[in-house]
TILOLUM-903063 format. One record per residue (C-alpha): x, y, z. Coordinates in Angstrom, 1 decimal, m for minus. Example, Ala and Ser with C-alpha at 12.3 -4.5 7.8 and 13.67 -1.06 7.14 Angstrom:
BEGIN
(site (12.3 m4.5 7.8))
(site (13.7 m1.1 7.1))
***
This chain:
BEGIN
(site (105.9 75.3 95.3))
(site (103.7 78.4 94.9))
(site (105.4 81.4 93.3))
(site (105.3 83.7 96.3))
(site (105.9 81.1 99.0))
(site (108.0 82.7 101.8))
(site (107.3 86.2 100.6))
(site (105.8 88.9 102.8))
(site (103.6 91.4 101.1))
(site (101.9 94.7 102.0))
(site (99.0 96.0 100.0))
(site (97.5 99.4 100.6))
(site (93.7 99.5 100.1))
(site (91.2 96.8 100.5))
(site (88.7 97.3 97.6))
(site (88.9 97.3 93.8))
(site (92.4 96.6 92.4))
(site (93.9 96.4 95.9))
(site (91.5 93.6 96.9))
(site (92.3 91.6 93.8))
(site (96.0 92.0 94.3))
(site (95.8 90.9 97.9))
(site (93.9 87.8 96.9))
(site (96.2 87.0 93.9))
(site (99.4 87.2 96.0))
(site (97.9 85.2 98.9))
(site (96.7 82.5 96.5))
(site (100.3 82.2 95.2))
(site (101.6 81.6 98.7))
(site (102.5 85.1 100.0))
(site (101.7 86.2 103.5))
(site (99.7 89.3 102.8))
(site (98.7 92.2 105.0))
(site (96.3 94.9 103.7))
(site (95.9 98.3 105.2))
(site (92.6 100.2 104.5))
(site (90.1 102.6 106.0))
(site (87.0 101.3 104.1))
(site (85.3 99.3 106.8))
(site (83.1 97.4 104.3))
(site (86.1 96.6 102.1))
(site (88.2 95.6 105.1))
(site (85.5 93.2 106.4))
(site (84.9 91.6 103.0))
(site (88.6 91.0 102.3))
(site (89.2 89.6 105.8))
(site (86.2 87.3 105.6))
(site (87.1 85.8 102.2))
(site (90.8 85.1 102.4))
(site (93.9 84.5 104.5))
(site (94.9 88.2 104.1))
(site (95.5 90.0 107.4))
(site (93.5 93.2 107.3))
(site (94.3 96.2 109.5))
(site (92.5 99.5 109.8))
(site (95.2 102.0 108.9))
(site (95.1 105.5 107.3))
(site (98.1 105.1 105.0))
(site (98.4 108.9 104.7))
(site (99.0 109.2 108.5))
(site (102.7 108.6 109.2))
(site (102.3 107.7 112.8))
(site (99.6 105.1 112.0))
(site (101.6 103.7 109.1))
(site (104.9 103.5 110.9))
(site (103.3 101.6 113.8))
(site (101.4 99.2 111.6))
(site (104.4 98.4 109.4))
(site (106.6 97.8 112.4))
(site (104.0 95.5 113.9))
(site (103.6 93.6 110.6))
(site (107.3 93.2 110.1))
(site (107.7 92.1 113.7))
(site (105.0 89.5 113.4))
(site (106.0 88.1 110.0))
(site (109.7 88.6 110.1))
(site (110.2 91.1 107.3))
(site (108.8 92.6 104.1))
(site (109.4 91.7 100.4))
(site (106.7 93.3 98.4))
(site (104.7 96.5 98.6))
(site (101.8 97.3 96.4))
(site (100.6 100.8 96.7))
(site (97.0 100.9 95.6))
(site (95.2 103.1 98.1))
(site (93.6 106.1 96.3))
(site (91.0 108.8 96.5))
(site (89.5 110.5 93.5))
(site (88.0 114.0 94.0))
(site (86.4 115.8 91.0))
(site (86.8 119.3 90.0))
(site (89.2 121.7 88.3))
(site (91.8 123.8 90.1))
(site (89.2 126.4 91.1))
(site (86.4 124.1 92.2))
(site (88.5 121.6 94.0))
(site (88.9 122.6 97.7))
(site (92.4 122.9 99.1))
(site (91.4 120.2 101.6))
(site (90.4 117.8 98.8))
(site (93.5 118.6 96.8))
(site (95.8 118.0 99.7))
(site (94.1 114.8 100.8))
(site (94.3 113.4 97.3))
(site (98.1 114.1 97.2))
(site (98.6 112.8 100.7))
(site (96.8 109.5 100.0))
(site (97.7 108.9 96.4))
(site (101.4 110.0 96.5))
(site (102.2 110.6 100.1))
(site (101.4 107.1 101.1))
(site (103.8 105.8 98.5))
(site (106.6 107.9 100.0))
(site (105.6 106.7 103.5))
(site (105.5 103.0 102.7))
(site (109.0 103.3 101.2))
(site (110.3 105.5 104.0))
(site (109.3 102.9 106.6))
(site (109.5 99.8 104.4))
(site (112.7 100.0 102.5))
(site (114.9 99.7 105.6))
(site (113.0 96.4 106.3))
(site (113.5 95.2 102.7))
(site (117.2 96.0 102.9))
(site (117.5 93.5 105.8))
(site (116.0 90.9 103.5))
(site (118.5 91.7 100.7))
(site (115.9 92.6 98.0))
(site (112.4 93.8 97.4))
(site (109.8 95.0 95.0))
(site (107.5 98.0 95.1))
(site (104.6 98.4 92.6))
(site (102.7 101.6 92.6))
(site (99.2 101.9 91.0))
(site (99.1 105.0 88.9))
(site (96.6 105.7 86.1))
(site (96.4 106.6 82.4))
(site (95.3 110.0 83.9))
(site (99.0 110.5 84.6))
(site (99.7 110.3 80.8))
(site (96.6 112.0 79.3))
(site (94.0 113.8 81.4))
(site (90.3 114.4 81.2))
(site (88.6 117.6 82.4))
(site (87.6 118.1 86.0))
(site (90.1 115.7 87.6))
(site (92.9 118.2 88.4))
(site (93.9 116.7 91.8))
(site (93.7 113.1 90.7))
(site (95.6 113.6 87.4))
(site (98.3 115.6 89.3))
(site (98.7 112.8 91.8))
(site (99.0 110.1 89.2))
(site (101.6 112.0 87.2))
(site (103.5 112.4 90.4))
(site (103.4 108.7 91.0))
(site (105.2 108.1 87.6))
(site (108.0 110.6 88.6))
(site (108.3 109.2 92.1))
(site (108.5 105.6 90.8))
(site (111.4 106.5 88.5))
(site (113.3 108.3 91.3))
(site (112.8 105.5 93.8))
(site (113.9 102.9 91.2))
(site (117.2 104.7 90.8))
(site (117.7 105.3 94.5))
(site (117.0 101.8 95.6))
(site (118.5 99.8 92.7))
(site (121.8 99.3 94.7))
(site (119.7 97.6 97.4))
(site (118.2 95.2 94.7))
(site (114.8 96.8 95.3))
(site (112.9 97.1 92.1))
(site (110.2 99.9 91.8))
(site (107.6 100.0 89.1))
(site (104.2 101.5 88.3))
(site (101.1 100.3 86.5))
(site (98.7 102.6 84.7))
(site (95.2 101.2 84.3))
(site (92.5 102.6 82.1))
(site (88.9 102.2 83.1))
(site (88.6 99.2 85.5))
(site (85.6 97.9 87.3))
(site (86.2 99.4 90.8))
(site (84.3 101.5 93.4))
(site (86.2 104.5 92.0))
(site (84.8 103.8 88.5))
(site (81.3 103.4 90.0))
(site (81.6 106.8 91.5))
(site (82.8 108.1 88.1))
(site (79.7 106.6 86.5))
(site (77.4 108.3 89.1))
(site (79.3 111.6 88.6))
(site (78.7 111.3 84.9))
(site (75.0 110.2 84.9))
(site (73.7 111.0 88.3))
(site (73.1 109.0 91.5))
(site (70.5 106.7 89.8))
(site (72.8 105.9 86.9))
(site (72.6 102.5 85.2))
(site (76.1 101.5 86.2))
(site (76.5 98.7 83.7))
(site (75.3 100.9 80.9))
(site (77.8 103.6 81.8))
(site (80.5 101.1 82.0))
(site (79.6 99.9 78.5))
(site (79.9 103.5 77.3))
(site (83.2 104.0 79.1))
(site (84.5 100.7 77.6))
(site (83.6 101.9 74.1))
(site (86.4 104.5 74.4))
(site (89.0 101.7 74.7))
(site (90.1 100.1 71.4))
(site (89.4 96.6 73.0))
(site (85.8 97.8 73.4))
(site (85.4 97.1 77.2))
(site (86.5 98.2 80.6))
(site (89.1 96.2 82.4))
(site (88.6 93.9 85.4))
(site (90.6 94.3 88.6))
(site (91.8 90.7 88.4))
(site (93.5 91.6 85.1))
(site (95.5 94.4 86.8))
(site (96.3 92.0 89.6))
(site (97.8 89.5 87.1))
(site (100.1 92.2 85.8))
(site (101.2 93.3 89.2))
(site (101.8 89.7 90.3))
(site (104.1 89.3 87.3))
(site (106.0 92.5 88.0))
(site (106.4 91.5 91.7))
(site (107.7 88.1 90.7))
(site (111.3 86.9 89.9))
(site (110.1 86.5 86.3))
(site (110.4 90.3 86.1))
(site (113.8 90.5 87.7))
(site (115.3 92.8 85.2))
(site (112.5 95.3 85.1))
(site (112.6 98.5 87.2))
(site (111.8 102.2 86.9))
(site (109.2 101.7 84.2))
(site (105.4 102.3 83.9))
(site (103.2 99.6 82.5))
(site (99.9 100.6 80.9))
(site (97.0 98.2 81.1))
(site (94.3 100.3 79.4))
(site (92.8 98.3 76.5))
(site (94.7 100.4 74.1))
(site (93.2 103.7 75.3))
(site (96.4 105.7 75.2))
(site (97.7 104.1 72.1))
(site (95.4 106.2 69.9))
(site (93.7 109.5 70.7))
(site (94.3 109.4 74.4))
(site (91.8 109.6 77.3))
(site (88.4 110.8 76.1))
***
C-alpha cells in the first residue's frame, strides 16, 4: 500500500518545487490537484502525471473558494495542503512599486491564509490534516533588493506558527520548509537578474551553489522529499516548526 493511498492533496503552483511535490505525492498514491496560473507549467504537469491541474489565481478569494469547493466535492474531502505558489519581485522598499509589493504578499502569504480559510473546515470533517507552507531562507537572513519577498517569507514563518497552535485541537498539523537556492524558474530569473538576460544559467547556478557549504544548489525533488515526509504519518508529532533545507547556508554566515 502506497504511503498516501486514500489521501486527497492540494498543491498551489505547478512549476519548480510545486511540480515536484505534486508528482511525489501522486506517485505515493495521493489524489492530487494543483492550482496555478502558469499556462506552460499547468500544461506540462497535466501532461506528465495523474495530477488534476486547474487554472486558479490562488490570491483571488472568489476563484480559490470555488475551486476548492469543486475539488472537495469531486474527491470527497481534503487531507493535505502544500502552499508553494510564489512570486519574487526585486527591489528595495523604495524601488519596489506598491503594486508589486502588495501582489507579492497576496500570493506568497495571502494564498496560505485563503487555503486555510476555505480548506480547514473541509479537513475538520475528515478528522485531521496537514498543511505545509513553502517559505525560504530569506525569511531567516535576507539579501539586498528583495524587500517584498523577504517580508513575505518571514510572514510565512509567523503565520505557520499561529496556524499550528490554532488548529492543533483539530489534529491539523501546520509546518513550513525554508529552501536555500533550488533549481526552479524563480532561481533562473534570479540568475538573469544577476548576470543579465543572456546569462549562462548553469554557470550562475554553480556560483550560487558555492555559497552553500555543501557546494551546490538544491534540486526541487529534494525539497519534495522533505515535504512528503512532513505530510506523512511518520511526522505525526511535528507541528509549528520550520525546516531548513539549504545545504548548510544559514548554519554559517547566513545568506550571501
